PDB file of all heavy atoms in Angstrom:
ATOM      1  N   MET A   1     120.823  85.440 107.397  1.00  0.00           N
ATOM      2  CA  MET A   1     119.452  85.035 107.651  1.00  0.00           C
ATOM      3  C   MET A   1     118.623  86.207 108.160  1.00  0.00           C
ATOM      4  O   MET A   1     117.474  86.354 107.755  1.00  0.00           O
ATOM      5  CB  MET A   1     119.443  83.889 108.656  1.00  0.00           C
ATOM      6  CG  MET A   1     118.071  83.428 109.005  1.00  0.00           C
ATOM      7  SD  MET A   1     118.166  82.030 110.126  1.00  0.00           S
ATOM      8  CE  MET A   1     116.566  82.063 110.806  1.00  0.00           C
ATOM      9  N   ILE A   2     119.202  87.012 109.000  1.00  0.00           N
ATOM     10  CA  ILE A   2     118.453  88.132 109.581  1.00  0.00           C
ATOM     11  C   ILE A   2     118.100  89.154 108.506  1.00  0.00           C
ATOM     12  O   ILE A   2     116.960  89.614 108.435  1.00  0.00           O
ATOM     13  CB  ILE A   2     119.257  88.778 110.719  1.00  0.00           C
ATOM     14  CG1 ILE A   2     119.434  87.786 111.850  1.00  0.00           C
ATOM     15  CG2 ILE A   2     118.568  90.035 111.224  1.00  0.00           C
ATOM     16  CD1 ILE A   2     120.402  88.224 112.902  1.00  0.00           C
ATOM     17  N   THR A   3     119.063  89.485 107.641  1.00  0.00           N
ATOM     18  CA  THR A   3     118.788  90.488 106.609  1.00  0.00           C
ATOM     19  C   THR A   3     117.784  89.987 105.583  1.00  0.00           C
ATOM     20  O   THR A   3     116.982  90.770 105.083  1.00  0.00           O
ATOM     21  CB  THR A   3     120.093  90.906 105.898  1.00  0.00           C
ATOM     22  OG1 THR A   3     120.730  89.755 105.369  1.00  0.00           O
ATOM     23  CG2 THR A   3     121.028  91.617 106.852  1.00  0.00           C
ATOM     24  N   VAL A   4     117.811  88.700 105.288  1.00  0.00           N
ATOM     25  CA  VAL A   4     116.840  88.142 104.342  1.00  0.00           C
ATOM     26  C   VAL A   4     115.424  88.254 104.903  1.00  0.00           C
ATOM     27  O   VAL A   4     114.492  88.662 104.195  1.00  0.00           O
ATOM     28  CB  VAL A   4     117.190  86.664 104.022  1.00  0.00           C
ATOM     29  CG1 VAL A   4     116.104  86.018 103.194  1.00  0.00           C
ATOM     30  CG2 VAL A   4     118.526  86.574 103.333  1.00  0.00           C
ATOM     31  N   ILE A   5     115.254  87.933 106.158  1.00  0.00           N
ATOM     32  CA  ILE A   5     113.926  87.994 106.777  1.00  0.00           C
ATOM     33  C   ILE A   5     113.458  89.438 106.908  1.00  0.00           C
ATOM     34  O   ILE A   5     112.305  89.747 106.623  1.00  0.00           O
ATOM     35  CB  ILE A   5     113.935  87.264 108.130  1.00  0.00           C
ATOM     36  CG1 ILE A   5     114.155  85.779 107.898  1.00  0.00           C
ATOM     37  CG2 ILE A   5     112.638  87.492 108.887  1.00  0.00           C
ATOM     38  CD1 ILE A   5     114.397  84.984 109.130  1.00  0.00           C
ATOM     39  N   LEU A   6     114.365  90.336 107.290  1.00  0.00           N
ATOM     40  CA  LEU A   6     113.973  91.746 107.399  1.00  0.00           C
ATOM     41  C   LEU A   6     113.666  92.350 106.041  1.00  0.00           C
ATOM     42  O   LEU A   6     112.771  93.190 105.925  1.00  0.00           O
ATOM     43  CB  LEU A   6     115.056  92.538 108.123  1.00  0.00           C
ATOM     44  CG  LEU A   6     115.206  92.215 109.607  1.00  0.00           C
ATOM     45  CD1 LEU A   6     116.340  93.032 110.203  1.00  0.00           C
ATOM     46  CD2 LEU A   6     113.919  92.449 110.355  1.00  0.00           C
ATOM     47  N   ASP A   7     114.379  91.949 104.993  1.00  0.00           N
ATOM     48  CA  ASP A   7     114.049  92.402 103.642  1.00  0.00           C
ATOM     49  C   ASP A   7     112.682  91.889 103.207  1.00  0.00           C
ATOM     50  O   ASP A   7     111.899  92.610 102.590  1.00  0.00           O
ATOM     51  CB  ASP A   7     115.108  91.952 102.642  1.00  0.00           C
ATOM     52  CG  ASP A   7     116.412  92.697 102.796  1.00  0.00           C
ATOM     53  OD1 ASP A   7     116.398  93.803 103.394  1.00  0.00           O
ATOM     54  OD2 ASP A   7     117.440  92.175 102.332  1.00  0.00           O
ATOM     55  N   PHE A   8     112.399  90.636 103.527  1.00  0.00           N
ATOM     56  CA  PHE A   8     111.090  90.065 103.208  1.00  0.00           C
ATOM     57  C   PHE A   8     109.975  90.828 103.913  1.00  0.00           C
ATOM     58  O   PHE A   8     108.960  91.167 103.309  1.00  0.00           O
ATOM     59  CB  PHE A   8     111.048  88.585 103.616  1.00  0.00           C
ATOM     60  CG  PHE A   8     109.701  87.948 103.480  1.00  0.00           C
ATOM     61  CD1 PHE A   8     109.244  87.551 102.241  1.00  0.00           C
ATOM     62  CD2 PHE A   8     108.885  87.750 104.586  1.00  0.00           C
ATOM     63  CE1 PHE A   8     107.997  86.959 102.100  1.00  0.00           C
ATOM     64  CE2 PHE A   8     107.641  87.169 104.458  1.00  0.00           C
ATOM     65  CZ  PHE A   8     107.196  86.777 103.214  1.00  0.00           C
ATOM     66  N   VAL A   9     110.179  91.110 105.182  1.00  0.00           N
ATOM     67  CA  VAL A   9     109.147  91.801 105.959  1.00  0.00           C
ATOM     68  C   VAL A   9     109.003  93.253 105.509  1.00  0.00           C
ATOM     69  O   VAL A   9     107.897  93.789 105.489  1.00  0.00           O
ATOM     70  CB  VAL A   9     109.476  91.706 107.469  1.00  0.00           C
ATOM     71  CG1 VAL A   9     108.583  92.587 108.304  1.00  0.00           C
ATOM     72  CG2 VAL A   9     109.336  90.275 107.929  1.00  0.00           C
ATOM     73  N   SER A  10     110.095  93.892 105.121  1.00  0.00           N
ATOM     74  CA  SER A  10     110.000  95.287 104.697  1.00  0.00           C
ATOM     75  C   SER A  10     109.267  95.427 103.365  1.00  0.00           C
ATOM     76  O   SER A  10     108.618  96.444 103.127  1.00  0.00           O
ATOM     77  CB  SER A  10     111.382  95.923 104.610  1.00  0.00           C
ATOM     78  OG  SER A  10     112.122  95.337 103.574  1.00  0.00           O
ATOM     79  N   THR A  11     109.344  94.414 102.500  1.00  0.00           N
ATOM     80  CA  THR A  11     108.619  94.478 101.235  1.00  0.00           C
ATOM     81  C   THR A  11     107.175  94.000 101.370  1.00  0.00           C
ATOM     82  O   THR A  11     106.326  94.409 100.588  1.00  0.00           O
ATOM     83  CB  THR A  11     109.325  93.649 100.148  1.00  0.00           C
ATOM     84  OG1 THR A  11     109.461  92.310 100.589  1.00  0.00           O
ATOM     85  CG2 THR A  11     110.688  94.233  99.833  1.00  0.00           C
ATOM     86  N   ARG A  12     106.901  93.167 102.333  1.00  0.00           N
ATOM     87  CA  ARG A  12     105.544  92.638 102.546  1.00  0.00           C
ATOM     88  C   ARG A  12     105.103  92.971 103.969  1.00  0.00           C
ATOM     89  O   ARG A  12     105.195  92.157 104.864  1.00  0.00           O
ATOM     90  CB  ARG A  12     105.544  91.130 102.316  1.00  0.00           C
ATOM     91  CG  ARG A  12     105.846  90.770 100.893  1.00  0.00           C
ATOM     92  CD  ARG A  12     106.125  89.291 100.750  1.00  0.00           C
ATOM     93  NE  ARG A  12     106.524  88.947  99.417  1.00  0.00           N
ATOM     94  CZ  ARG A  12     107.775  88.989  98.981  1.00  0.00           C
ATOM     95  NH1 ARG A  12     108.744  89.352  99.795  1.00  0.00           N
ATOM     96  NH2 ARG A  12     108.072  88.656  97.745  1.00  0.00           N
ATOM     97  N   ARG A  13     104.623  94.185 104.139  1.00  0.00           N
ATOM     98  CA  ARG A  13     104.273  94.672 105.488  1.00  0.00           C
ATOM     99  C   ARG A  13     103.121  93.891 106.115  1.00  0.00           C
ATOM    100  O   ARG A  13     103.019  93.816 107.332  1.00  0.00           O
ATOM    101  CB  ARG A  13     103.878  96.150 105.420  1.00  0.00           C
ATOM    102  CG  ARG A  13     105.008  97.042 105.012  1.00  0.00           C
ATOM    103  CD  ARG A  13     105.581  97.633 106.207  1.00  0.00           C
ATOM    104  NE  ARG A  13     106.670  98.532 105.866  1.00  0.00           N
ATOM    105  CZ  ARG A  13     107.304  99.207 106.742  1.00  0.00           C
ATOM    106  NH1 ARG A  13     106.976  99.111 107.998  1.00  0.00           N
ATOM    107  NH2 ARG A  13     108.292  99.981 106.396  1.00  0.00           N
ATOM    108  N   ASP A  14     102.234  93.324 105.310  1.00  0.00           N
ATOM    109  CA  ASP A  14     101.106  92.583 105.878  1.00  0.00           C
ATOM    110  C   ASP A  14     101.532  91.267 106.530  1.00  0.00           C
ATOM    111  O   ASP A  14     100.783  90.684 107.298  1.00  0.00           O
ATOM    112  CB  ASP A  14     100.036  92.337 104.819  1.00  0.00           C
ATOM    113  CG  ASP A  14     100.576  91.731 103.540  1.00  0.00           C
ATOM    114  OD1 ASP A  14     101.778  91.891 103.273  1.00  0.00           O
ATOM    115  OD2 ASP A  14      99.791  91.107 102.807  1.00  0.00           O
ATOM    116  N   TRP A  15     102.741  90.792 106.265  1.00  0.00           N
ATOM    117  CA  TRP A  15     103.266  89.578 106.878  1.00  0.00           C
ATOM    118  C   TRP A  15     104.035  89.868 108.159  1.00  0.00           C
ATOM    119  O   TRP A  15     104.482  88.942 108.840  1.00  0.00           O
ATOM    120  CB  TRP A  15     104.195  88.868 105.911  1.00  0.00           C
ATOM    121  CG  TRP A  15     103.489  88.174 104.799  1.00  0.00           C
ATOM    122  CD1 TRP A  15     102.918  88.758 103.709  1.00  0.00           C
ATOM    123  CD2 TRP A  15     103.263  86.783 104.668  1.00  0.00           C
ATOM    124  NE1 TRP A  15     102.361  87.816 102.912  1.00  0.00           N
ATOM    125  CE2 TRP A  15     102.564  86.586 103.469  1.00  0.00           C
ATOM    126  CE3 TRP A  15     103.604  85.688 105.442  1.00  0.00           C
ATOM    127  CZ2 TRP A  15     102.186  85.318 103.039  1.00  0.00           C
ATOM    128  CZ3 TRP A  15     103.232  84.436 105.007  1.00  0.00           C
ATOM    129  CH2 TRP A  15     102.529  84.264 103.818  1.00  0.00           C
ATOM    130  N   MET A  16     104.213  91.137 108.507  1.00  0.00           N
ATOM    131  CA  MET A  16     105.091  91.516 109.613  1.00  0.00           C
ATOM    132  C   MET A  16     104.663  90.902 110.949  1.00  0.00           C
ATOM    133  O   MET A  16     105.481  90.345 111.673  1.00  0.00           O
ATOM    134  CB  MET A  16     105.146  93.036 109.754  1.00  0.00           C
ATOM    135  CG  MET A  16     106.087  93.506 110.830  1.00  0.00           C
ATOM    136  SD  MET A  16     106.138  95.284 110.990  1.00  0.00           S
ATOM    137  CE  MET A  16     106.557  95.794 109.364  1.00  0.00           C
ATOM    138  N   PHE A  17     103.403  90.977 111.267  1.00  0.00           N
ATOM    139  CA  PHE A  17     102.945  90.483 112.566  1.00  0.00           C
ATOM    140  C   PHE A  17     102.983  88.958 112.630  1.00  0.00           C
ATOM    141  O   PHE A  17     103.277  88.393 113.679  1.00  0.00           O
ATOM    142  CB  PHE A  17     101.555  91.012 112.880  1.00  0.00           C
ATOM    143  CG  PHE A  17     101.550  92.497 113.055  1.00  0.00           C
ATOM    144  CD1 PHE A  17     100.934  93.320 112.130  1.00  0.00           C
ATOM    145  CD2 PHE A  17     102.198  93.080 114.134  1.00  0.00           C
ATOM    146  CE1 PHE A  17     100.954  94.686 112.289  1.00  0.00           C
ATOM    147  CE2 PHE A  17     102.224  94.441 114.303  1.00  0.00           C
ATOM    148  CZ  PHE A  17     101.596  95.256 113.374  1.00  0.00           C
ATOM    149  N   LEU A  18     102.721  88.297 111.515  1.00  0.00           N
ATOM    150  CA  LEU A  18     102.824  86.835 111.501  1.00  0.00           C
ATOM    151  C   LEU A  18     104.270  86.382 111.686  1.00  0.00           C
ATOM    152  O   LEU A  18     104.544  85.459 112.460  1.00  0.00           O
ATOM    153  CB  LEU A  18     102.265  86.273 110.192  1.00  0.00           C
ATOM    154  CG  LEU A  18     102.345  84.761 110.044  1.00  0.00           C
ATOM    155  CD1 LEU A  18     101.508  84.065 111.114  1.00  0.00           C
ATOM    156  CD2 LEU A  18     101.924  84.340 108.665  1.00  0.00           C
ATOM    157  N   VAL A  19     105.201  87.039 111.013  1.00  0.00           N
ATOM    158  CA  VAL A  19     106.621  86.686 111.157  1.00  0.00           C
ATOM    159  C   VAL A  19     107.081  86.957 112.586  1.00  0.00           C
ATOM    160  O   VAL A  19     107.783  86.139 113.188  1.00  0.00           O
ATOM    161  CB  VAL A  19     107.473  87.456 110.130  1.00  0.00           C
ATOM    162  CG1 VAL A  19     108.947  87.312 110.425  1.00  0.00           C
ATOM    163  CG2 VAL A  19     107.156  86.982 108.730  1.00  0.00           C
ATOM    164  N   ALA A  20     106.673  88.089 113.149  1.00  0.00           N
ATOM    165  CA  ALA A  20     107.052  88.410 114.526  1.00  0.00           C
ATOM    166  C   ALA A  20     106.460  87.385 115.500  1.00  0.00           C
ATOM    167  O   ALA A  20     107.135  86.963 116.446  1.00  0.00           O
ATOM    168  CB  ALA A  20     106.584  89.814 114.880  1.00  0.00           C
ATOM    169  N   PHE A  21     105.232  86.985 115.258  1.00  0.00           N
ATOM    170  CA  PHE A  21     104.605  85.985 116.124  1.00  0.00           C
ATOM    171  C   PHE A  21     105.331  84.647 116.045  1.00  0.00           C
ATOM    172  O   PHE A  21     105.593  84.003 117.065  1.00  0.00           O
ATOM    173  CB  PHE A  21     103.127  85.803 115.742  1.00  0.00           C
ATOM    174  CG  PHE A  21     102.459  84.680 116.476  1.00  0.00           C
ATOM    175  CD1 PHE A  21     102.114  84.822 117.808  1.00  0.00           C
ATOM    176  CD2 PHE A  21     102.186  83.484 115.847  1.00  0.00           C
ATOM    177  CE1 PHE A  21     101.506  83.785 118.503  1.00  0.00           C
ATOM    178  CE2 PHE A  21     101.585  82.444 116.511  1.00  0.00           C
ATOM    179  CZ  PHE A  21     101.238  82.601 117.848  1.00  0.00           C
ATOM    180  N   LEU A  22     105.680  84.225 114.838  1.00  0.00           N
ATOM    181  CA  LEU A  22     106.353  82.934 114.680  1.00  0.00           C
ATOM    182  C   LEU A  22     107.743  82.937 115.313  1.00  0.00           C
ATOM    183  O   LEU A  22     108.148  81.943 115.928  1.00  0.00           O
ATOM    184  CB  LEU A  22     106.437  82.569 113.203  1.00  0.00           C
ATOM    185  CG  LEU A  22     105.101  82.218 112.550  1.00  0.00           C
ATOM    186  CD1 LEU A  22     105.303  81.979 111.059  1.00  0.00           C
ATOM    187  CD2 LEU A  22     104.462  81.022 113.213  1.00  0.00           C
ATOM    188  N   PHE A  23     108.457  84.047 115.200  1.00  0.00           N
ATOM    189  CA  PHE A  23     109.774  84.092 115.817  1.00  0.00           C
ATOM    190  C   PHE A  23     109.678  84.236 117.331  1.00  0.00           C
ATOM    191  O   PHE A  23     110.527  83.733 118.055  1.00  0.00           O
ATOM    192  CB  PHE A  23     110.622  85.196 115.201  1.00  0.00           C
ATOM    193  CG  PHE A  23     111.328  84.739 113.968  1.00  0.00           C
ATOM    194  CD1 PHE A  23     110.778  84.936 112.724  1.00  0.00           C
ATOM    195  CD2 PHE A  23     112.534  84.081 114.066  1.00  0.00           C
ATOM    196  CE1 PHE A  23     111.420  84.496 111.590  1.00  0.00           C
ATOM    197  CE2 PHE A  23     113.187  83.632 112.940  1.00  0.00           C
ATOM    198  CZ  PHE A  23     112.621  83.838 111.691  1.00  0.00           C
ATOM    199  N   ALA A  24     108.670  84.900 117.818  1.00  0.00           N
ATOM    200  CA  ALA A  24     108.469  84.949 119.273  1.00  0.00           C
ATOM    201  C   ALA A  24     108.080  83.573 119.796  1.00  0.00           C
ATOM    202  O   ALA A  24     108.497  83.179 120.888  1.00  0.00           O
ATOM    203  CB  ALA A  24     107.384  85.969 119.610  1.00  0.00           C
ATOM    204  N   LEU A  25     107.321  82.843 119.016  1.00  0.00           N
ATOM    205  CA  LEU A  25     106.959  81.485 119.394  1.00  0.00           C
ATOM    206  C   LEU A  25     108.179  80.563 119.362  1.00  0.00           C
ATOM    207  O   LEU A  25     108.327  79.688 120.213  1.00  0.00           O
ATOM    208  CB  LEU A  25     105.876  80.957 118.451  1.00  0.00           C
ATOM    209  CG  LEU A  25     105.188  79.661 118.814  1.00  0.00           C
ATOM    210  CD1 LEU A  25     104.391  79.851 120.106  1.00  0.00           C
ATOM    211  CD2 LEU A  25     104.279  79.228 117.697  1.00  0.00           C
ATOM    212  N   ALA A  26     109.071  80.786 118.406  1.00  0.00           N
ATOM    213  CA  ALA A  26     110.292  79.969 118.321  1.00  0.00           C
ATOM    214  C   ALA A  26     111.261  80.299 119.449  1.00  0.00           C
ATOM    215  O   ALA A  26     112.134  79.502 119.773  1.00  0.00           O
ATOM    216  CB  ALA A  26     110.972  80.189 116.976  1.00  0.00           C
ATOM    217  N   GLU A  27     111.128  81.458 120.051  1.00  0.00           N
ATOM    218  CA  GLU A  27     112.008  81.852 121.150  1.00  0.00           C
ATOM    219  C   GLU A  27     111.655  81.113 122.448  1.00  0.00           C
ATOM    220  O   GLU A  27     112.477  81.026 123.353  1.00  0.00           O
ATOM    221  CB  GLU A  27     111.872  83.366 121.360  1.00  0.00           C
ATOM    222  CG  GLU A  27     112.783  83.957 122.375  1.00  0.00           C
ATOM    223  CD  GLU A  27     114.214  84.120 121.880  1.00  0.00           C
ATOM    224  OE1 GLU A  27     114.444  84.079 120.665  1.00  0.00           O
ATOM    225  OE2 GLU A  27     115.083  84.280 122.744  1.00  0.00           O
ATOM    226  N   THR A  28     110.480  80.551 122.537  1.00  0.00           N
ATOM    227  CA  THR A  28     109.999  79.941 123.764  1.00  0.00           C
ATOM    228  C   THR A  28     110.771  78.684 124.176  1.00  0.00           C
ATOM    229  O   THR A  28     111.257  78.623 125.302  1.00  0.00           O
ATOM    230  CB  THR A  28     108.492  79.643 123.650  1.00  0.00           C
ATOM    231  OG1 THR A  28     107.822  80.855 123.321  1.00  0.00           O
ATOM    232  CG2 THR A  28     107.941  79.117 124.945  1.00  0.00           C
ATOM    233  N   PRO A  29     110.905  77.656 123.335  1.00  0.00           N
ATOM    234  CA  PRO A  29     111.672  76.473 123.768  1.00  0.00           C
ATOM    235  C   PRO A  29     113.157  76.782 123.895  1.00  0.00           C
ATOM    236  O   PRO A  29     113.718  77.509 123.069  1.00  0.00           O
ATOM    237  CB  PRO A  29     111.434  75.451 122.659  1.00  0.00           C
ATOM    238  CG  PRO A  29     110.325  75.958 121.845  1.00  0.00           C
ATOM    239  CD  PRO A  29     110.259  77.428 122.044  1.00  0.00           C
ATOM    240  N   LEU A  30     113.778  76.261 124.893  1.00  0.00           N
ATOM    241  CA  LEU A  30     115.177  76.573 125.183  1.00  0.00           C
ATOM    242  C   LEU A  30     116.116  76.122 124.074  1.00  0.00           C
ATOM    243  O   LEU A  30     117.015  76.855 123.675  1.00  0.00           O
ATOM    244  CB  LEU A  30     115.581  75.930 126.510  1.00  0.00           C
ATOM    245  CG  LEU A  30     117.017  76.153 126.941  1.00  0.00           C
ATOM    246  CD1 LEU A  30     117.243  77.638 127.193  1.00  0.00           C
ATOM    247  CD2 LEU A  30     117.330  75.349 128.164  1.00  0.00           C
ATOM    248  N   ILE A  31     115.917  74.945 123.549  1.00  0.00           N
ATOM    249  CA  ILE A  31     116.823  74.406 122.537  1.00  0.00           C
ATOM    250  C   ILE A  31     116.716  75.213 121.242  1.00  0.00           C
ATOM    251  O   ILE A  31     117.722  75.534 120.620  1.00  0.00           O
ATOM    252  CB  ILE A  31     116.516  72.912 122.258  1.00  0.00           C
ATOM    253  CG1 ILE A  31     116.654  72.087 123.529  1.00  0.00           C
ATOM    254  CG2 ILE A  31     117.405  72.372 121.158  1.00  0.00           C
ATOM    255  CD1 ILE A  31     118.039  72.081 124.130  1.00  0.00           C
ATOM    256  N   VAL A  32     115.519  75.557 120.835  1.00  0.00           N
ATOM    257  CA  VAL A  32     115.316  76.298 119.588  1.00  0.00           C
ATOM    258  C   VAL A  32     115.839  77.720 119.713  1.00  0.00           C
ATOM    259  O   VAL A  32     116.396  78.272 118.765  1.00  0.00           O
ATOM    260  CB  VAL A  32     113.822  76.283 119.196  1.00  0.00           C
ATOM    261  CG1 VAL A  32     113.575  77.108 117.962  1.00  0.00           C
ATOM    262  CG2 VAL A  32     113.345  74.861 118.988  1.00  0.00           C
ATOM    263  N   SER A  33     115.695  78.328 120.873  1.00  0.00           N
ATOM    264  CA  SER A  33     116.101  79.724 121.033  1.00  0.00           C
ATOM    265  C   SER A  33     117.606  79.915 120.921  1.00  0.00           C
ATOM    266  O   SER A  33     118.065  81.021 120.652  1.00  0.00           O
ATOM    267  CB  SER A  33     115.604  80.264 122.369  1.00  0.00           C
ATOM    268  OG  SER A  33     116.226  79.602 123.440  1.00  0.00           O
ATOM    269  N   VAL A  34     118.365  78.848 121.082  1.00  0.00           N
ATOM    270  CA  VAL A  34     119.814  78.940 120.916  1.00  0.00           C
ATOM    271  C   VAL A  34     120.174  79.097 119.443  1.00  0.00           C
ATOM    272  O   VAL A  34     121.114  79.810 119.090  1.00  0.00           O
ATOM    273  CB  VAL A  34     120.490  77.684 121.512  1.00  0.00           C
ATOM    274  CG1 VAL A  34     121.966  77.651 121.189  1.00  0.00           C
ATOM    275  CG2 VAL A  34     120.260  77.619 123.004  1.00  0.00           C
ATOM    276  N   PHE A  35     119.408  78.489 118.553  1.00  0.00           N
ATOM    277  CA  PHE A  35     119.733  78.467 117.133  1.00  0.00           C
ATOM    278  C   PHE A  35     118.998  79.512 116.295  1.00  0.00           C
ATOM    279  O   PHE A  35     119.389  79.762 115.162  1.00  0.00           O
ATOM    280  CB  PHE A  35     119.445  77.075 116.554  1.00  0.00           C
ATOM    281  CG  PHE A  35     120.254  76.002 117.209  1.00  0.00           C
ATOM    282  CD1 PHE A  35     119.663  75.099 118.069  1.00  0.00           C
ATOM    283  CD2 PHE A  35     121.613  75.921 116.988  1.00  0.00           C
ATOM    284  CE1 PHE A  35     120.411  74.110 118.685  1.00  0.00           C
ATOM    285  CE2 PHE A  35     122.381  74.933 117.598  1.00  0.00           C
ATOM    286  CZ  PHE A  35     121.771  74.029 118.444  1.00  0.00           C
ATOM    287  N   VAL A  36     117.929  80.088 116.804  1.00  0.00           N
ATOM    288  CA  VAL A  36     117.126  81.044 116.041  1.00  0.00           C
ATOM    289  C   VAL A  36     117.403  82.449 116.568  1.00  0.00           C
ATOM    290  O   VAL A  36     117.226  82.705 117.758  1.00  0.00           O
ATOM    291  CB  VAL A  36     115.620  80.703 116.173  1.00  0.00           C
ATOM    292  CG1 VAL A  36     114.770  81.708 115.434  1.00  0.00           C
ATOM    293  CG2 VAL A  36     115.345  79.311 115.663  1.00  0.00           C
ATOM    294  N   PRO A  37     117.807  83.380 115.708  1.00  0.00           N
ATOM    295  CA  PRO A  37     118.113  84.744 116.160  1.00  0.00           C
ATOM    296  C   PRO A  37     116.847  85.599 116.298  1.00  0.00           C
ATOM    297  O   PRO A  37     116.666  86.605 115.619  1.00  0.00           O
ATOM    298  CB  PRO A  37     119.019  85.275 115.047  1.00  0.00           C
ATOM    299  CG  PRO A  37     118.551  84.560 113.829  1.00  0.00           C
ATOM    300  CD  PRO A  37     118.145  83.185 114.305  1.00  0.00           C
ATOM    301  N   SER A  38     115.958  85.181 117.177  1.00  0.00           N
ATOM    302  CA  SER A  38     114.669  85.846 117.300  1.00  0.00           C
ATOM    303  C   SER A  38     114.770  87.272 117.815  1.00  0.00           C
ATOM    304  O   SER A  38     114.012  88.130 117.384  1.00  0.00           O
ATOM    305  CB  SER A  38     113.757  85.045 118.236  1.00  0.00           C
ATOM    306  OG  SER A  38     113.536  83.775 117.711  1.00  0.00           O
ATOM    307  N   THR A  39     115.677  87.539 118.713  1.00  0.00           N
ATOM    308  CA  THR A  39     115.773  88.870 119.299  1.00  0.00           C
ATOM    309  C   THR A  39     116.098  89.908 118.231  1.00  0.00           C
ATOM    310  O   THR A  39     115.463  90.971 118.173  1.00  0.00           O
ATOM    311  CB  THR A  39     116.847  88.891 120.400  1.00  0.00           C
ATOM    312  OG1 THR A  39     116.527  87.885 121.351  1.00  0.00           O
ATOM    313  CG2 THR A  39     116.905  90.234 121.070  1.00  0.00           C
ATOM    314  N   ALA A  40     117.038  89.622 117.374  1.00  0.00           N
ATOM    315  CA  ALA A  40     117.403  90.568 116.312  1.00  0.00           C
ATOM    316  C   ALA A  40     116.259  90.765 115.328  1.00  0.00           C
ATOM    317  O   ALA A  40     116.009  91.890 114.878  1.00  0.00           O
ATOM    318  CB  ALA A  40     118.641  90.068 115.589  1.00  0.00           C
ATOM    319  N   ILE A  41     115.537  89.720 115.013  1.00  0.00           N
ATOM    320  CA  ILE A  41     114.433  89.832 114.062  1.00  0.00           C
ATOM    321  C   ILE A  41     113.266  90.582 114.687  1.00  0.00           C
ATOM    322  O   ILE A  41     112.630  91.413 114.038  1.00  0.00           O
ATOM    323  CB  ILE A  41     114.027  88.433 113.560  1.00  0.00           C
ATOM    324  CG1 ILE A  41     115.171  87.894 112.715  1.00  0.00           C
ATOM    325  CG2 ILE A  41     112.740  88.477 112.771  1.00  0.00           C
ATOM    326  CD1 ILE A  41     115.009  86.505 112.228  1.00  0.00           C
ATOM    327  N   LEU A  42     112.975  90.324 115.954  1.00  0.00           N
ATOM    328  CA  LEU A  42     111.883  91.044 116.612  1.00  0.00           C
ATOM    329  C   LEU A  42     112.204  92.537 116.742  1.00  0.00           C
ATOM    330  O   LEU A  42     111.333  93.388 116.537  1.00  0.00           O
ATOM    331  CB  LEU A  42     111.595  90.426 117.977  1.00  0.00           C
ATOM    332  CG  LEU A  42     110.955  89.043 117.945  1.00  0.00           C
ATOM    333  CD1 LEU A  42     110.857  88.486 119.351  1.00  0.00           C
ATOM    334  CD2 LEU A  42     109.593  89.097 117.307  1.00  0.00           C
ATOM    335  N   LEU A  43     113.438  92.860 117.064  1.00  0.00           N
ATOM    336  CA  LEU A  43     113.825  94.277 117.135  1.00  0.00           C
ATOM    337  C   LEU A  43     113.802  94.914 115.748  1.00  0.00           C
ATOM    338  O   LEU A  43     113.401  96.071 115.598  1.00  0.00           O
ATOM    339  CB  LEU A  43     115.207  94.414 117.762  1.00  0.00           C
ATOM    340  CG  LEU A  43     115.294  94.108 119.244  1.00  0.00           C
ATOM    341  CD1 LEU A  43     116.745  94.126 119.691  1.00  0.00           C
ATOM    342  CD2 LEU A  43     114.471  95.080 120.043  1.00  0.00           C
ATOM    343  N   GLY A  44     114.220  94.173 114.742  1.00  0.00           N
ATOM    344  CA  GLY A  44     114.205  94.704 113.375  1.00  0.00           C
ATOM    345  C   GLY A  44     112.790  94.935 112.848  1.00  0.00           C
ATOM    346  O   GLY A  44     112.520  95.955 112.221  1.00  0.00           O
ATOM    347  N   THR A  45     111.887  93.998 113.103  1.00  0.00           N
ATOM    348  CA  THR A  45     110.506  94.195 112.645  1.00  0.00           C
ATOM    349  C   THR A  45     109.834  95.313 113.439  1.00  0.00           C
ATOM    350  O   THR A  45     109.008  96.037 112.893  1.00  0.00           O
ATOM    351  CB  THR A  45     109.687  92.904 112.768  1.00  0.00           C
ATOM    352  OG1 THR A  45     109.752  92.419 114.109  1.00  0.00           O
ATOM    353  CG2 THR A  45     110.170  91.860 111.809  1.00  0.00           C
ATOM    354  N   GLY A  46     110.187  95.469 114.690  1.00  0.00           N
ATOM    355  CA  GLY A  46     109.649  96.587 115.468  1.00  0.00           C
ATOM    356  C   GLY A  46     110.135  97.920 114.939  1.00  0.00           C
ATOM    357  O   GLY A  46     109.399  98.908 114.903  1.00  0.00           O
ATOM    358  N   GLY A  47     111.382  97.967 114.507  1.00  0.00           N
ATOM    359  CA  GLY A  47     111.907  99.186 113.905  1.00  0.00           C
ATOM    360  C   GLY A  47     111.281  99.490 112.565  1.00  0.00           C
ATOM    361  O   GLY A  47     111.102 100.658 112.205  1.00  0.00           O
ATOM    362  N   LEU A  48     110.918  98.474 111.799  1.00  0.00           N
ATOM    363  CA  LEU A  48     110.260  98.692 110.517  1.00  0.00           C
ATOM    364  C   LEU A  48     108.840  99.161 110.681  1.00  0.00           C
ATOM    365  O   LEU A  48     108.302  99.870 109.833  1.00  0.00           O
ATOM    366  CB  LEU A  48     110.272  97.399 109.696  1.00  0.00           C
ATOM    367  CG  LEU A  48     111.610  96.942 109.140  1.00  0.00           C
ATOM    368  CD1 LEU A  48     111.470  95.563 108.514  1.00  0.00           C
ATOM    369  CD2 LEU A  48     112.120  97.926 108.116  1.00  0.00           C
ATOM    370  N   ASP A  49     108.206  98.761 111.764  1.00  0.00           N
ATOM    371  CA  ASP A  49     106.798  99.101 111.987  1.00  0.00           C
ATOM    372  C   ASP A  49     106.620 100.562 112.336  1.00  0.00           C
ATOM    373  O   ASP A  49     105.610 101.166 112.026  1.00  0.00           O
ATOM    374  CB  ASP A  49     106.209  98.214 113.083  1.00  0.00           C
ATOM    375  CG  ASP A  49     104.702  98.370 113.179  1.00  0.00           C
ATOM    376  OD1 ASP A  49     104.063  98.515 112.130  1.00  0.00           O
ATOM    377  OD2 ASP A  49     104.190  98.327 114.299  1.00  0.00           O
ATOM    378  N   SER A  50     107.601 101.168 112.982  1.00  0.00           N
ATOM    379  CA  SER A  50     107.430 102.552 113.416  1.00  0.00           C
ATOM    380  C   SER A  50     107.795 103.546 112.347  1.00  0.00           C
ATOM    381  O   SER A  50     108.106 103.297 111.266  1.00  0.00           O
ATOM    382  CB  SER A  50     108.299 102.829 114.631  1.00  0.00           C
ATOM    383  OG  SER A  50     109.644 102.546 114.350  1.00  0.00           O
TER     384      SER A  50
END
C-alpha cells in the first residue's frame, strides 16, 4: 500500500499536498491511526518533495 501511494504521488506531483493532508487527517483518530500507515507515507512524500 505504501509503495502504491508513493508511486502515485511521484508521478502526480500536484496531488502531493492533498494526499499528505488526507493521511495526516487520517492519523488524528486513534482507531484509524492503528490501521493507516500515515507516518511512512508522510515521510515518503516529504522525501519526494525535496
